[in-house]
C-alpha positions in Angstrom: 40.8 -73.6 39.5 39.2 -70.4 40.8 42.2 -68.5 39.4 41.8 -70.1 36.0 38.0 -69.3 36.0 38.7 -65.7 36.9 41.2 -65.3 34.0 38.8 -66.9 31.5 35.9 -64.6 32.7 38.2 -61.5 32.3 39.2 -62.6 28.8 35.6 -63.1 27.8 34.6 -59.7 29.1 37.4 -58.1 27.2 36.4 -59.8 24.0 32.8 -58.6 24.4 33.8 -55.0 25.1 36.2 -54.9 22.2 33.6 -56.5 20.0 31.0 -53.8 21.0 33.5 -51.0 20.5 34.3 -52.3 17.0 30.6 -52.5 16.2 30.1 -48.9 17.4 33.1 -47.7 15.5 32.0 -49.6 12.4 28.5 -48.0 12.8 29.9 -44.5 13.2 32.2 -45.0 10.2 29.9 -46.7 7.8 26.3 -45.3 8.4 25.7 -42.1 6.5 22.9 -39.6 7.2 20.5 -38.9 4.4 20.5 -35.2 3.7 19.2 -32.7 1.1 21.3 -29.8 -0.1 20.8 -26.3 -1.6 23.5 -24.7 -3.7 24.0 -21.2 -2.3 23.6 -18.3 -4.7 23.8 -14.5 -4.5 20.4 -12.9 -4.8 18.5 -9.8 -3.7 17.0 -9.7 -0.2 14.8 -7.2 1.6 14.3 -6.6 5.3 10.7 -5.5 6.0 8.4 -4.4 8.7 4.9 -5.9 8.4 1.6 -4.2 9.2 -2.0 -4.8 8.1 -5.0 -2.6 7.5 -7.7 -1.5 5.1 -7.0 0.4 2.0 -9.1 3.3 0.7 -9.1 5.5 -2.4 -7.1 8.7 -2.5 -10.2 10.6 -3.5 -13.8 9.9 -2.6 -16.9 12.1 -2.2 -20.5 11.8 -1.3 -22.6 14.6 -2.8 -25.9 15.8 -1.3 -28.5 18.1 -2.8 -28.1 21.8 -1.8 -31.3 22.9 -3.5 -34.8 21.8 -4.0 -35.9 20.5 -7.4 -37.3 17.8 -9.6 -34.9 14.9 -10.2 -33.6 14.1 -13.7 -30.8 11.6 -14.3 -28.8 12.5 -17.4 -27.4 10.4 -20.3 -23.8 9.2 -20.2 -22.4 10.2 -23.6 -19.9 7.3 -23.3 -22.6 4.6 -23.1 -25.7 6.3 -24.6 -27.6 5.3 -21.5 -28.4 6.9 -18.2 -25.6 7.1 -15.7 -25.3 4.1 -13.4 -23.0 2.7 -10.7 -19.7 1.6 -12.1 -19.6 4.3 -14.8 -16.3 6.1 -15.2 -16.8 9.9 -15.6 -14.7 12.9 -16.1 -14.3 16.0 -13.9 -17.1 18.5 -14.6 -19.6 16.0 -16.2 -23.1 16.7 -15.1 -24.7 13.5 -13.8 -28.0 14.8 -12.3 -30.0 17.9 -13.0 -32.5 19.3 -10.5 -35.1 21.4 -12.2 -37.3 24.2 -10.7 -38.7 26.7 -13.2 -39.9 29.1 -10.5 -36.5 29.2 -8.8 -34.8 29.7 -12.2 -37.1 32.6 -13.0 -36.5 34.2 -9.6 -32.7 33.8 -10.1 -33.1 35.7 -13.3 -29.7 34.9 -14.7 -30.4 36.4 -18.1 -31.4 39.7 -16.5 -28.3 39.7 -14.4 -26.2 39.2 -17.6 -27.9 42.2 -19.3 -27.4 44.4 -16.2 -23.7 43.4 -16.2 -23.3 44.3 -19.9 -25.0 47.6 -19.4 -22.9 48.5 -16.4 -19.6 47.6 -18.2 -20.5 49.8 -21.1 -21.5 52.7 -18.8 -18.2 52.3 -16.9 -16.1 52.4 -20.2 -18.1 55.5 -21.2 -17.4 57.3 -17.9 -13.7 56.4 -18.2 -13.5 58.1 -21.6 -15.4 61.2 -20.3 -13.2 61.4 -17.2 -10.0 61.4 -19.3 -11.5 64.4 -21.3 -12.7 66.2 -18.1 -16.4 65.5 -18.9 -17.2 63.8 -15.6 -15.9 64.0 -12.0 -13.9 61.3 -10.3 -16.9 60.7 -8.0 -19.1 59.9 -11.0 -16.4 57.5 -12.4 -16.1 55.7 -9.0 -19.9 55.4 -8.8 -20.0 53.9 -12.2 -17.3 51.4 -11.2 -19.2 50.5 -8.1 -22.4 49.8 -10.1 -20.4 47.6 -12.5 -18.9 45.6 -9.6 -22.3 45.1 -8.0 -23.6 43.8 -11.3 -20.7 41.4 -11.5 -21.4 40.0 -8.1 -25.2 39.7 -8.8 -24.4 37.8 -12.0 -21.9 35.5 -10.2 -24.3 34.7 -7.4 -27.1 33.9 -9.9 -24.8 31.6 -11.8 -23.6 29.9 -8.5 -27.2 29.4 -7.4 -28.1 27.7 -10.7 -24.9 25.7 -10.7 -26.1 24.1 -7.5 -29.0 22.6 -9.4 -26.5 20.6 -11.5 -24.8 17.7 -9.7 -21.4 17.3 -11.5 -18.4 15.1 -11.0 -15.8 17.0 -8.9 -13.0 14.9 -10.2 -12.5 12.1 -12.7 -13.4 8.7 -11.2 -16.0 6.0 -10.9 -19.6 6.3 -9.6 -19.9 4.0 -6.6 -23.4 4.9 -5.4 -26.4 6.4 -7.2 -29.5 6.2 -5.1 -32.6 5.6 -7.2 -35.2 8.4 -7.5 -38.2 8.3 -9.9 -37.8 10.8 -12.8 -39.4 14.1 -11.8 -39.5 13.3 -8.1 -39.2 16.3 -5.9 -35.9 16.2 -4.1 -35.4 18.1 -0.8 -32.2 19.7 0.3 -29.7 17.4 2.0 -30.5 14.2 0.1 -27.7 11.8 -0.9 -27.5 11.9 -4.6 -24.1 10.7 -5.8 -21.0 9.0 -4.4 -17.7 8.7 -6.4 -14.2 7.4 -5.9 -10.9 7.6 -7.8 -8.8 4.6 -6.9 -6.0 4.7 -9.4 -4.1 5.8 -6.3 -5.0 4.2 -3.0 -3.9 5.1 0.5 -3.4 3.1 3.7 -3.1 4.7 7.1 -0.7 3.2 9.5 -0.3 3.2 13.3 3.2 1.9 14.2 4.9 1.4 17.6 7.3 4.2 18.5 10.4 1.9 18.5 10.1 1.8 14.7 10.3 5.6 14.3 14.0 5.4 13.4 13.5 2.7 10.8 10.5 4.0 8.9 11.3 6.9 6.6 9.7 9.0 3.9 9.6 7.5 0.3 10.5 4.0 1.5 9.1 1.3 -0.8 6.2 -0.9 0.4 5.0 -4.2 -0.9 1.2 -4.5 -0.7 -0.5 -8.0 -0.7 -4.1 -9.3 -0.4 -5.2 -12.9 0.1 -7.4 -12.6 -3.1 -4.3 -11.7 -5.1 -1.9 -14.5 -4.2 0.4 -14.0 -7.2 0.4 -10.2 -7.3 2.4 -7.7 -5.2 1.5 -4.1 -5.7 4.1 -1.4 -5.0 3.6 1.6 -2.7 5.7 4.2 -0.9 5.6 5.9 2.5 4.1 9.3 1.7 3.4 10.8 5.1 4.9 10.4 8.6 3.7 12.1 11.8 6.5 13.3 14.1 4.1 13.0 17.1 3.8 10.0 19.5 0.4 9.0 20.9 1.0 9.3 24.6 -1.4 6.5 25.5 -0.8 3.9 22.7 2.9 4.8 22.2 2.4 4.8 18.5 2.9 7.2 15.6 1.0 7.6 12.4 2.0 7.2 8.8 0.4 6.9 5.4 1.2 4.8 2.3 0.4 5.8 -1.3 -0.3 2.8 -3.6 -0.1 2.8 -7.4 -3.4 1.0 -8.4 -3.6 1.9 -12.1 -4.2 -1.8 -12.9 -7.2 -1.8 -10.6 -6.1 -5.0 -8.7 -7.0 -3.5 -5.3 -10.6 -2.5 -4.5 -11.5 0.1 -1.9 -12.0 -1.5 1.6 -9.8 -4.5 1.0 -7.8 -5.7 4.0 -4.2 -5.9 3.0 -0.7 -6.7 4.3 1.9 -4.1 3.9 5.7 -4.9 4.0 7.7 -1.7 4.5 11.2 -2.2 3.0 13.5 -0.8 5.7 16.7 -2.2 4.2 17.7 -4.2 1.1 20.7 -5.7 -0.8 20.7 -6.0 -4.5 23.0 -9.0 -4.3 23.9 -10.9 -1.2 24.7 -14.5 -0.1 21.3 -15.7 1.2 20.3 -18.8 3.0 17.1 -20.1 4.6 16.7 -19.0 8.2 15.4 -22.4 9.5 18.7 -24.2 8.7 20.7 -22.1 11.2 21.8 -23.9 14.5 23.3 -22.3 17.6 26.3 -23.3 19.6 26.5 -21.1 22.7 26.4 -17.6 21.2 27.5 -18.7 17.8 25.5 -19.5 14.7 26.4 -22.4 12.5 25.2 -24.4 9.5 26.4 -27.5 7.8 27.6 -27.9 4.2 28.2 -31.1 2.3 31.8 -31.7 1.0 31.7 -34.9 -1.0 30.4 -37.5 1.6 31.1 -35.5 4.7 29.3 -32.7 6.6 31.4 -29.7 7.5 30.5 -27.3 10.3 30.6 -23.6 9.3 30.2 -20.7 11.7 28.4 -17.7 10.2 27.5 -14.1 10.9 24.2 -12.8 9.6 23.0 -9.5 8.3 19.5 -8.3 7.2 16.7 -10.8 7.0 13.3 -11.4 5.5 10.6 -13.6 6.8 12.2 -16.8 5.5 15.8 -15.9 4.5 18.9 -14.2 5.9 22.0 -12.5 4.5 25.3 -14.3 5.4 28.3 -12.1 6.2 32.0 -13.0 6.1 33.8 -15.7 4.2 32.9 -19.0 5.9 30.3 -19.7 3.3 30.8 -19.1 -0.4 28.6 -19.1 -3.5 27.9 -22.6 -4.8 28.6 -24.2 -1.5 26.1 -27.1 -0.9 24.2 -26.1 2.2 22.5 -29.0 4.0 18.8 -28.0 4.4 17.3 -31.3 5.5 18.8 -33.9 7.9 21.1 -31.4 9.5 19.6 -31.5 13.0 21.7 -34.5 14.3 24.9 -33.9 12.4 28.3 -33.3 13.9 31.4 -32.0 12.2 32.8 -34.7 9.7 29.7 -36.8 9.9 29.1 -39.1 7.0 26.3 -37.9 4.8 24.5 -39.1 1.7 22.9 -36.5 -0.5 19.5 -37.8 -1.6 18.2 -34.6 -3.2 
């Protein structure tokens, strides 16, 4: 009887085990993993180095008074009104005139002009006489000396009066114009006018020394600002220092940015992506779908209702994408981008998107 019971118990255990195995086999065979796929395409890709900093105009100036005089703000011919902050002006336009009649009289520009004319006529006369033997060489040289002295006196008088006129040293925009009451006496050293030209902007860089071999002159740079989410402004590496800072282990560089559309404003904090390598056309996939197996990289592609493992080699990469090298992946393969984490080779899959 005990023998019969043992045989029956063994048979029952065998049936249970076989039944469980059949259920597991059926589960593995029939249950498909829901996945999303992306059809792989060739596209451009850039590998970049990212840095941040403030951007500033290529040209800016703060003009102070060099002379003493009464303040007079002039009329902008473009607007018909007095100059104000935000006005665009051309190089050489006089913005502010300082006036001091006593100083102008002491400078005596008109008298200096007459002295110059007289000395020039006298020198020409002495030249003609010298050629005919009418005067000595000493007399001719003294006449030339008198003329040169008159030229310098006239130039100095003109320079002194020019300092009374505050003019734009380059074409740009008035960024600061401190208010003074008309006719107010202005002392020397007062801030009178600030200007910028930001059609071209510059950004100074401080980069770790290990990047020195990757950053080169004329490399393109993408400039972005949080206030301009849909715009990327183009720049280039314009200067690179060959010297390494001994303490910080960094080297300096500078970026020139084309800002003719005026999207960037001086002082903005921007992100700069220096393009150190690029491909005009490459097989590109998202970086976050890549799995590792030992020292190898792999992804899964969908073939009909099955997931296939593909080992890959990678090339240059951006923040979110990477170039695929070799032939394991091909254009138009359906790369599994969601649901791939638990897949094995030949797993059943159901493409839901």
